[in-house]
N, C-alpha and C positions, 0 to 999 in steps of 0.2 A: 145915537140909534139905538143902542145897547143898553142906555141908562131908559132911556124915552118907555121902553119896552120894559123894563122891570118896574118903571112909575106905574105903567096900566098896573100890574099884580100888586106892587104894593102901596099904591096909592101916593104915598109922600116919602120926602129926602129923609126925614125921620126913621121909618119904617127901614127906608134903607141902611143909614146907617145903623141901626141898632141890628139887623142880619148881616151886619159887616161886606155888605156890597160893595167888591171894588171896581171901579168905571176904569173907562181908557186911558185917562189922562192919569192918574193915577199909579196907573199897572205899568204906564210908560215912563214917569218920571220917577215911581221909586221902588222900582223893581226891576223894568229891565234898561232901564238910563243907568241906575246906582250900581247894579249886579252885572249885567252881561258885556263885556268890552268888545267895543265892535271889529278889532282883528278878528275874535274867533267867529262874526257871524258867518262867513263865506266857509264853516265846517258844516255847515245848519242849511245856509241858504243853497247850496249847491248839491244835488238831492247823490249825484256820484261822490261827491267828497264823505257824504255823510256814509255812503255805504263804505267807502274804503276803511273809513274810521272805525266804524262798527265793527268789520270784518276782522280788523288789528285787535281791537278789544275783544274778541274771542266770540262775538256775538253774530246769531244767523240772521241773515238776510235773504230779502227775498231773489232768487238768479238771476243775472245777467245777462240775455241774450245777445243785446248791441246797441252801439251807440252811433247816432246819424247827428253829423256835425253840419253838414255842409249842403245845399240842394241839389246838387250835383248826386246826391247818395241816396235821396230821397225814394226815387224808385226800387231801390237794393231792400225796401224794405220786405217786400213779396216773400221771396228768396230767404230772410233773414227767421220769418219765422215760420217757415214754410213746414217743418219739423214739428212746430209746437203746438200744439192742438188750441189753447189759449194764451193770450198776452195782454201785455197795458202797456202803453204807449205814456209815456209825462216828460213835460218838459222839465228840464231839470233845476230850474232857480224859480218853476211855478210857487206859486203859493196858495193858498186859500181853495183847496183842489181843480181850480181851475187847468185845464185844457189837459186832463189826464182822459184817455177813452180805452175804455176796457172792452176786449173782444173773448168773448166765451168759445167760440168754434168759428174755423174757416174751411172754406171750400170754393174750390173752381172759381175764384175771386170776389167770391160774396163774405162778408164777414157779416158776424152776429154779434150784438152788443146783446148784454144781460133782460135789458127788455123785452128783447128778441124780434127787436128791428133790426135790419139789415143796411149795408153801405155798401159800396164798391170799392174797387181799387181805386180810382180818382179820389174819393171821398176819404180815404186814410193817408194817401200823399198829400191833400189840401191842410187835410190837419197837420200830419207833420212840418210841410211848410210853415202853417203860421204858427208851429212852436218855436219854428227857427228863427224865425225875423220876429219873436220876442212878443206876441199878441196876448200869451199867459202868464209871461214872467214881472219876475220884482224890479219896475222901474223899464220895464218894456224893453230891456238890452233884447240884442242877438243871443241866440240859448240853442242847447243843444237838445235834440231828442233821447230819452232812455226809453230801451224796449228791456221790459224785465216779464218773467214767467209769472201766469196769472197764479194766487196761491187758492190753494183747495182747503175752504174753511173746515174746522174741526164738523163731524155731526152733532156733538154739541150743540149747537146754534143753529139749528133746523127748525125755521118757523121765526125765527128771533130778525132774521135778514132777508129781504128779499133780492134773490137775483144778485147779488153782490156779496163782498166781505164785510163782517162787520171788522171793526177796529177798536182798540181800547185806546183813551186819551188818557194819560197821567200827567198832571202837573208836578215838577219838580223843583224842590228850592233849599239850596244851599245841598243839593246831594239826598232832597229829606220828600221822597213822596207826599204832596197834601192831600191829594184831592182825583179823584178819577171818573171818568163813564165809558160808555162803549156805545160808538157810533153806528147804528144799523141801518141798510141800505132801504129804500122804499121805492117803487113803483116811481112815483114823485122826483125820486133822487136818479133816477134813471142806473140803477144799482153802484151807488157811488156813497161812500160814507161822509156825507158832507152838510150839516145842518140847516146851513143855509138853500140848500139846494130842497130841501122836504126830508132827508133822512132824519131818523127819530134818534135821540140820545137820551141816556139809560142813565141815572144815577148810581156812582156804585160804593159802596162802603169799604173804604181803605183796606177796613181788616180781612174782608173773608173776600170779595170780588162779589156781594152779593148786591141784587137791586136793593135802589133806595126808592126810586118814583121813574117815573120818564115822561119825555116831551118832544113834541112834534110842532115844527112853527111856533115854538115858544110857549104850547099850551099842554097843559098835563095832559098824559093820556094813561089808559092801562094797558090794551092791546093793541099788538102790529097794526095797522090801518091796512093790511095788504093780506096779510097770513093770518089774523085772528090769534094770536099765539100770547097768553098773559103772560106781559113781560114782566113781572114782579116777578115771575119765577125763576128769572133768569141768576146764576150764579155762575161766575168764568172760572172753569179749571187753570189750576196751575197758574195761582192766583200770586201764591210766595217769588215764585221762578220771577215772573213777570215782572212785578214790582221792583225787585235785585237789579233784572236787568234796566229797566226804567230810573232805577235809582245811581246805577253806576256810569248814565249819558253825563253825569254831573263830571267824572274822572275822564270819560272820553272827548268832553268837549272844555270843560273850564267854565261854560257859562251858569251862573249864576241861577237864573230865573227861565223855565223852560218849559215845552212840551211834547212827553213825549207819545209817538202814534207806535203800538203794537198790535200784533196778529197773531193768531193763533193757526197755525198749516198743520192739516190731518195728517202731513208726515212729517215734515221739519221739526212742529212743535213752534213755543213762542218764538217771534222772528220781533226784529227793529226795522219798521218800515220806514219813517219818517224823524226827525229830532225841528222843532220849533223854537226859535226865538225870542217869537213874538208872540207864543198863544193867546187865541181866543178869550173872551168869557162868560161865555154860554155856558160852559161846565158848572158854573152858578146856579144857573136857572135848574138842567138837570139834577143838580143837586138839592135843589130848596133851600142851598146855605151860601153864605158867605167867604172868600178866598180869605181876607184880611185877620180875624181873630187868626187862622191858621199858619198864615206868614209872620205873623205877628210874634207867635209865640216861638217857631225856629228863631227867627231874630233876635227874640228873648236869651236864649242858650247858649250867644256868645261863640269864644272861640278856645276851645277845648286844647291840652296840648299835645293832643291824641287825637285827633279826627279820626269817627268814629267809620265803622268800614259800610259797604253799602248794606250788607247784610243786616249792619246792628242800627242802621238808619230807618230801614223797613222795619224791624222789630221795635223801634221808637213809634215812630209814624201809627202803627196798628194799632198799636196802645193808647197813642194819644187822640187819635182822632178817630176812634173806632164810632161806629152810628149804636145806638141802643136802639135795637129794634121792640116794640111793644109786643 
């Protein structure tokens, strides 16, 4: 499906190859299969474990409100969140943004979503029950529901995202950040930063965090569909700190090829949201560039006697993969 969408844009396999576009099979075989030890997957497939290793490494993460692990505990959610104005419920082993319920406010048993629509107590409990039953989880296995504090996104992103928190996805290979984008929620995506559901993907210059181009549903756009904000004016602050945080995920997990998802909280600053051992490939569409040339460049570096620090790897990538703006 990914390659078919790209063929619509670039018209031929030759042009895809010329662009250095990586397809799903090549990603799975040459990078995920080769560089990711399967024994490390539980560290990133389970959001609770990811939170633990990130905190142990000194990274900031969204505050944990609680965990619901059995059907008998589902009704406890209302007491659990009574002192938290906004919160997020996630299946610990969910993938692709499935099963994430975002609540921006609640009162007297009525819970309001980012779109402004409301649900009741029974709706919330039903969602958690579905999460525990594995409806949203990898392999459909029984799961637990993680309840986290709602992130307050930095004011600098006003207008770039609609009723939801924008996040930064960075592909990290052998500890080097190689490609980045910001995912901005829309009315269509119901406040979630999920490209398949209609969020906007903004390709970012790896050196500066400045917008390169933007897409929605894989088609180029220039302005946010709901706010009208000029997406090309986006420049992510604290960019180097975000890159170092992403790069250090290699030391945290031991995974050679991964996606790191991070956010900028108004009060807490840069924080790790999730890590992904099987990151999608739409980041290439958002950037208008293929991953393969960058991945192959990092492979060509070999293994030095002293492996560079996260800061050194970031500096190298910023110099090597910078976008040259006209």
